[in-house]
C-alpha positions as CSV (number, residue, x, y, z in Angstrom):
1,X,111.6,102.0,123.1
2,X,113.5,105.4,123.7
3,X,112.1,107.9,121.3
4,X,111.3,111.6,120.7
5,X,108.0,113.1,120.7
6,X,107.4,116.4,119.0
7,X,104.2,118.3,119.4
8,X,103.4,121.9,117.9
9,X,100.4,123.9,118.6
10,X,99.8,126.5,115.4
11,X,97.6,129.5,115.9
12,X,96.9,132.2,113.2
13,X,96.7,129.6,110.3
14,X,94.5,130.6,107.4
15,X,91.4,129.0,107.3
16,X,91.1,129.4,103.6
17,X,94.4,127.0,102.9
18,X,93.2,123.9,101.6
19,X,94.8,121.6,103.8
20,X,92.6,123.0,106.7
21,X,89.7,121.2,105.5
22,X,90.3,119.4,102.5
23,X,91.1,115.8,103.1
24,X,92.7,114.7,100.0
25,X,94.9,118.1,100.3
26,X,96.2,117.4,104.0
27,X,96.8,113.9,102.9
28,X,99.2,114.4,100.2
29,X,101.0,117.4,102.3
30,X,101.5,115.0,105.2
31,X,102.8,111.9,103.0
32,X,105.0,114.3,101.0
33,X,106.1,115.8,104.2
34,X,107.2,112.2,105.5
35,X,108.9,110.9,102.6
36,X,110.7,113.9,102.1
37,X,112.1,113.8,105.9
38,X,112.9,110.2,105.4
39,X,110.5,108.3,107.2
40,X,108.3,105.3,106.2
41,X,104.5,105.3,106.1
42,X,102.6,102.2,106.9
43,X,99.0,103.4,107.0
44,X,96.8,106.5,107.3
45,X,93.6,107.4,108.1
46,X,91.9,110.9,107.9
47,X,88.6,111.9,108.8
48,X,87.0,115.4,108.1
49,X,84.1,116.4,110.3
50,X,81.0,118.3,109.7
51,X,80.6,122.0,110.1
52,X,79.2,122.9,113.3
53,X,76.3,124.6,111.6
54,X,75.3,125.3,108.1
55,X,76.8,128.5,106.8
56,X,79.5,128.2,109.0
57,X,83.4,127.3,108.6
58,X,83.9,123.8,106.8
59,X,84.6,121.3,109.7
60,X,88.2,120.4,110.4
61,X,90.2,117.1,109.7
62,X,92.0,114.8,111.9
63,X,94.5,112.8,110.1
64,X,97.2,109.9,111.0
65,X,99.9,108.6,109.3
66,X,101.3,105.4,110.8
67,X,104.9,105.4,110.4
68,X,107.4,102.2,110.5
69,X,108.9,104.7,113.1
70,X,105.9,105.6,115.1
71,X,103.2,108.0,114.1
72,X,102.3,111.8,112.6
73,X,98.9,113.1,114.1
74,X,97.5,116.3,112.6
75,X,94.1,117.9,114.0
76,X,93.1,121.3,111.9
77,X,90.2,123.7,113.3
78,X,89.6,126.3,110.5
79,X,86.9,128.0,112.8
80,X,89.8,128.7,115.3
81,X,92.7,129.4,112.3
82,X,94.5,126.5,114.2
83,X,96.4,123.0,113.9
84,X,98.0,120.7,116.2
85,X,100.8,118.7,115.1
86,X,102.1,115.5,116.8
87,X,105.4,113.4,115.6
88,X,106.6,110.8,117.7
89,X,109.8,108.5,116.8
90,X,111.2,105.4,118.1
91,X,114.9,105.5,117.8
92,X,115.6,101.8,118.0
93,X,118.5,100.8,115.7
94,X,118.8,104.1,114.4
95,X,118.4,107.9,115.7
96,X,115.5,109.2,113.7
97,X,115.3,112.6,116.1
98,X,116.6,114.8,113.0
99,X,113.9,113.1,110.8
100,X,111.1,113.7,113.1
101,X,112.1,117.4,113.5
102,X,112.3,117.6,109.5
103,X,108.6,116.3,109.6
104,X,107.6,118.6,112.4
105,X,109.6,122.0,110.9
106,X,107.8,121.2,107.3
107,X,104.2,121.1,108.4
108,X,104.6,123.9,110.7
109,X,106.3,125.8,107.5
110,X,103.2,124.7,105.2
111,X,100.5,125.9,107.6
112,X,102.4,129.1,108.0
113,X,101.1,130.2,111.5
114,X,101.1,133.5,113.0
115,X,102.3,131.8,116.4
116,X,103.9,128.1,117.2
117,X,103.9,126.6,120.6
118,X,106.4,123.7,120.6
119,X,107.1,120.9,123.0
120,X,109.9,118.4,123.0
121,X,109.8,114.9,125.0
122,X,112.3,112.4,125.2
123,X,110.5,109.0,126.2
124,X,111.4,105.6,126.8
125,X,114.6,106.6,128.8
126,X,115.5,104.7,131.5
127,X,116.4,106.6,134.7
128,X,117.7,105.8,138.5
129,X,114.4,107.6,139.5
130,X,110.9,105.3,139.1
131,X,108.1,107.1,137.5
132,X,105.4,108.4,139.5
């Protein structure tokens, strides 16, 4: 169950970018990035939320691509010019860490944020210390 969990919080993304509020544009961007990174999609679900009020920014999208290796999750907030990305891959049988990094990097580049906060977590590694 050892794997790599990468997250990125993107700020200063252009709300007019199609992927921020167009489900099909975000879906295609994610699937192309998954394939390019060498990962295997096995399912997907994308949902667009309604605008908060008439005449305001369009609602954001929550999207998930299930991977044979684990998952990709994307959440857009056009009203905040923000996106969160979550990539988790297990490394059972083969190390998918470079593929996970390539997927995250491709999506960060696609949204062209003004700033990015990244986190990297190794999961499932056994240690001599019991978890609390």
